[in-house]
Structure formats: structure tokens, C-alpha cells
C-alpha positions as CSV (number, residue, x, y, z in Angstrom):
1,M,-25.2,-23.7,17.1
2,A,-26.0,-23.5,20.4
3,D,-29.4,-24.0,19.2
4,A,-28.7,-27.2,17.4
5,Q,-27.6,-28.6,20.7
6,N,-31.4,-27.6,22.5
7,G,-33.0,-29.8,20.4
8,L,-33.6,-27.6,17.1
9,P,-31.2,-29.4,14.4
10,V,-29.3,-28.4,11.8
11,V,-30.5,-29.2,8.7
12,I,-28.8,-30.0,5.5
13,V,-30.8,-29.9,2.2
14,G,-29.2,-32.4,-0.4
15,A,-27.3,-35.9,0.1
16,G,-24.7,-35.5,-2.7
17,P,-21.4,-35.9,-1.2
18,A,-20.9,-32.2,0.1
19,G,-24.1,-32.8,1.9
20,A,-23.6,-36.4,2.9
21,A,-20.2,-35.4,4.2
22,L,-21.0,-32.5,6.5
23,A,-24.0,-34.4,7.9
24,L,-21.6,-37.3,9.1
25,L,-19.3,-34.3,10.2
26,L,-21.4,-32.7,11.9
27,A,-23.6,-35.7,13.3
28,S,-19.8,-37.6,14.9
29,R,-19.5,-34.4,17.0
30,G,-22.6,-34.5,18.7
31,I,-25.0,-31.6,16.9
32,A,-28.3,-32.9,15.9
33,T,-28.6,-33.0,12.1
34,T,-31.5,-33.9,9.8
35,L,-30.2,-34.5,6.1
36,I,-33.1,-34.0,3.6
37,E,-32.6,-36.0,0.1
38,R,-35.6,-35.3,-2.5
39,Q,-34.9,-39.0,-4.1
40,R,-35.4,-42.4,-2.3
41,D,-32.5,-43.8,-3.4
42,F,-28.7,-42.9,-5.0
43,E,-29.3,-45.4,-7.5
44,R,-28.8,-43.0,-10.6
45,E,-26.3,-41.3,-12.9
46,F,-23.8,-38.7,-11.5
47,R,-21.2,-36.5,-12.8
48,G,-18.2,-38.1,-12.2
49,E,-16.8,-40.7,-9.6
50,V,-13.4,-40.2,-9.6
51,M,-11.7,-39.3,-6.4
52,M,-8.5,-37.6,-6.6
53,P,-6.0,-37.3,-3.9
54,S,-7.5,-33.9,-1.7
55,G,-10.6,-35.7,-2.1
56,L,-9.3,-39.0,-0.8
57,S,-7.9,-37.2,2.3
58,V,-11.1,-35.8,3.2
59,L,-12.8,-39.4,3.6
60,D,-9.4,-40.1,5.4
61,A,-10.4,-37.5,7.9
62,L,-14.2,-38.8,8.3
63,G,-13.0,-42.0,8.9
64,V,-13.9,-43.7,5.4
65,D,-11.6,-46.3,4.1
66,V,-13.1,-47.1,0.9
67,E,-11.3,-50.5,0.7
68,K,-12.0,-51.7,4.1
69,A,-15.4,-50.7,3.9
70,G,-15.7,-53.2,0.5
71,L,-16.9,-50.4,-1.9
72,P,-16.5,-51.1,-5.2
73,H,-13.5,-48.9,-6.4
74,R,-11.2,-49.2,-9.5
75,R,-7.4,-47.9,-9.2
76,P,-6.3,-47.2,-12.3
77,N,-2.7,-48.0,-13.4
78,E,-2.4,-46.0,-16.2
79,L,-3.9,-42.9,-18.0
80,E,-4.1,-41.1,-21.4
81,I,-5.0,-37.9,-22.6
82,Y,-6.5,-37.3,-26.2
83,V,-6.7,-33.6,-27.5
84,E,-9.1,-33.4,-30.7
85,R,-9.1,-37.4,-30.9
86,K,-5.4,-37.6,-31.3
87,R,-3.6,-39.0,-27.8
88,V,-1.2,-36.5,-26.2
89,A,-0.1,-38.3,-23.7
90,H,0.5,-42.1,-22.3
91,F,1.8,-42.5,-18.6
92,A,1.3,-44.9,-15.9
93,A,-0.6,-43.6,-12.8
94,D,2.3,-43.0,-10.4
95,A,1.4,-42.0,-7.4
96,A,4.5,-39.8,-7.3
97,L,2.4,-37.3,-9.9
98,F,-0.5,-37.3,-7.7
99,E,0.7,-36.0,-4.1
100,G,1.7,-39.2,-3.2
101,R,-1.4,-41.7,-3.7
102,T,-3.4,-42.2,-6.8
103,P,-6.7,-40.9,-7.8
104,L,-9.9,-43.6,-7.4
105,F,-12.9,-44.7,-9.2
106,V,-15.5,-44.9,-6.4
107,S,-19.0,-45.9,-6.9
108,Q,-21.2,-42.8,-5.7
109,P,-24.5,-44.4,-4.7
110,A,-22.5,-47.0,-2.9
111,L,-20.1,-44.3,-0.8
112,L,-23.3,-42.1,-0.5
113,E,-25.0,-44.9,1.2
114,H,-21.9,-45.7,3.1
115,L,-21.5,-41.6,4.7
116,V,-25.5,-41.8,5.6
117,A,-25.0,-45.6,7.2
118,L,-22.3,-43.8,9.1
119,A,-24.0,-40.7,10.3
120,S,-27.1,-43.0,11.3
121,R,-24.8,-44.6,14.2
122,N,-24.9,-41.4,15.9
123,D,-28.4,-39.7,18.3
124,G,-29.7,-37.1,17.0
125,F,-29.2,-37.7,13.6
126,R,-32.5,-37.8,10.7
127,F,-32.3,-39.0,7.3
128,L,-35.5,-37.9,5.1
129,R,-35.4,-40.0,1.8
130,G,-37.9,-38.4,-1.0
131,A,-38.6,-35.7,0.9
132,A,-38.5,-32.4,-1.6
133,V,-37.8,-29.0,0.0
134,R,-40.4,-26.3,-1.2
135,D,-39.8,-23.1,0.7
136,L,-37.2,-21.8,3.7
137,V,-39.4,-21.0,6.7
138,H,-39.2,-17.4,7.9
139,E,-39.2,-16.3,11.6
140,N,-38.4,-13.0,13.0
141,G,-36.2,-11.8,10.1
142,R,-34.5,-15.1,9.5
143,V,-34.3,-18.4,8.4
144,A,-35.9,-20.8,11.0
145,G,-36.2,-24.2,8.9
146,V,-37.8,-25.7,5.6
147,R,-40.9,-26.5,4.3
148,I,-40.8,-30.2,3.0
149,E,-43.1,-32.2,0.9
150,T,-43.3,-36.2,1.4
151,A,-45.4,-38.9,1.0
152,E,-47.2,-38.3,3.8
153,G,-48.1,-34.7,3.3
154,E,-46.3,-31.5,4.1
155,E,-44.2,-30.7,6.8
156,H,-42.4,-27.5,8.6
157,L,-39.0,-28.7,10.3
158,R,-37.6,-25.8,12.6
159,A,-33.8,-25.2,12.5
160,A,-31.0,-23.7,13.7
161,L,-29.2,-23.8,10.5
162,V,-30.3,-24.5,7.4
163,I,-27.4,-25.8,4.5
164,G,-28.1,-26.1,1.1
165,A,-25.8,-28.6,-0.5
166,D,-28.6,-29.1,-3.2
167,G,-26.4,-28.7,-6.4
168,R,-26.6,-25.9,-9.5
169,A,-30.7,-25.5,-9.3
170,S,-30.5,-25.1,-5.2
171,I,-33.9,-23.8,-3.8
172,V,-31.9,-22.9,-1.3
173,R,-30.5,-20.6,-3.0
174,R,-33.0,-19.6,-5.3
175,R,-35.3,-18.9,-1.9
176,G,-32.5,-17.6,0.3
177,G,-31.9,-14.6,-2.5
178,F,-28.5,-15.7,-2.9
179,T,-27.0,-15.3,-6.4
180,A,-24.7,-17.4,-8.2
181,R,-21.5,-16.2,-9.9
182,D,-20.7,-18.1,-13.2
183,L,-16.6,-18.3,-13.1
184,G,-16.9,-20.3,-16.0
185,A,-14.2,-23.2,-17.1
186,P,-11.7,-23.6,-19.5
187,M,-13.0,-27.2,-20.8
188,D,-15.7,-29.8,-19.7
189,V,-15.8,-33.6,-19.3
190,V,-18.2,-35.7,-20.6
191,W,-18.5,-39.0,-18.2
192,T,-19.6,-42.1,-19.5
193,K,-20.2,-45.8,-18.2
194,L,-18.7,-48.6,-20.4
195,P,-18.5,-52.4,-19.0
196,G,-15.0,-53.8,-17.9
197,L,-13.5,-55.8,-19.8
198,A,-13.4,-59.2,-19.1
199,S,-9.4,-59.6,-18.7
200,W,-9.7,-56.6,-15.7
201,G,-10.9,-59.8,-13.7
202,A,-14.2,-60.3,-11.7
203,T,-13.2,-58.1,-9.0
204,I,-13.0,-54.9,-11.1
205,P,-16.3,-53.4,-11.1
206,T,-18.2,-52.0,-14.6
207,F,-18.9,-48.8,-13.4
208,G,-16.6,-45.9,-15.0
209,N,-14.6,-44.3,-17.7
210,T,-14.3,-41.3,-19.0
């Protein structure tokens, strides 16, 4: 990433959990980083907001403490598993079952805003909200940046490295000529949001249940 140290940034397309976390990691190490997000804010529905122990360990490595940061979260105290509408398991969410720490329901919009705010403390970090990547810029046989569209018009951003973290319909993958391999999945999960019960108390956020 020598070019990034000489003025050309690493460009990350997509400010989801992967893109925002990587941006924080690079920026905190002095690497010029531009994070691009198509939406103007994170106030939208996401596919799940449960952080498993492995995900919480990543946050630890980034120096992110969900509770100390005051991010909306909820720690479950019991779990139920249903198969074909029949409850097949009901047990306490004992930390011993989850590598020593229980999963955590975390508000993803709040978490993403927090990651971006931490990255913004570093010189050389730039966050572009409401910027849609339309194509890759090629130069001398290599990808040299991205073409973006904002409310102000079109702009070409040169980059030392372009990273696609823009999800299932990734334009970086399509324009880069990469082929996705579908590995399949044995099951799917329906994610919904339900109001929290009054008995949970006023301090319990009402943002997650499956």
C-alpha cells in the first residue's frame, strides 16, 4: 500500500459492518482511506443484529466496547429453538455455551455510526455519504479508482486499492469481472423487529428479535 502513504487512498465501497470496520482498521494505522456509502444514513433495515462471540472479539480488537460506548444493545438471558412451529429446545443463555461470552443484540445503525466516528478521528480518513459508485476506473491495465455520482455531480476518485464491501449486488464485483460462487445454505433465517415488552424495563431497547 505504498501509494496510499503517498497520497492515493485505499477506497472502500460500502459502509456496512465489513467496510466500516476495515476503514477504522486502516485509518487507525495511518493509511489514507476513503469510505463510500450509497445511502445518506444508516437508518434502514439490516439482515440481523446479533453479534456472536467471534464478532464481539473483532470489536474488541478494534477497541470498540458496545456497553461503554452507550450503543443500544440487549443481552439475552434465555434462548428457544423451534422446528416446524414446535419448540425443541429452551435453555439459559449461559456464557459457557458461547466461548465464554453470550451473544449480543446490537443496533447496527448505531454501531456503524460509531465505527465511522472513530475512523473520523484519524487524519486521512474521508467518508462520502450518498455517493453511488457507477464504475471502476482503469489505468494502464489495472484498477486505479472509482467513478462516483453524488448530488453535486460525477467525480473520479483515484485509489491505490479499491475494496468492494458493497454486498450481494456488488458493483465492484460486477465491474471487476469477479464470479461469485454460490455455496448454498442448509437453512434461512427470517429477521423481524418487534416492540419490547414493558416488563423488560425502560433501559431495554426494542430493536431485535428472531
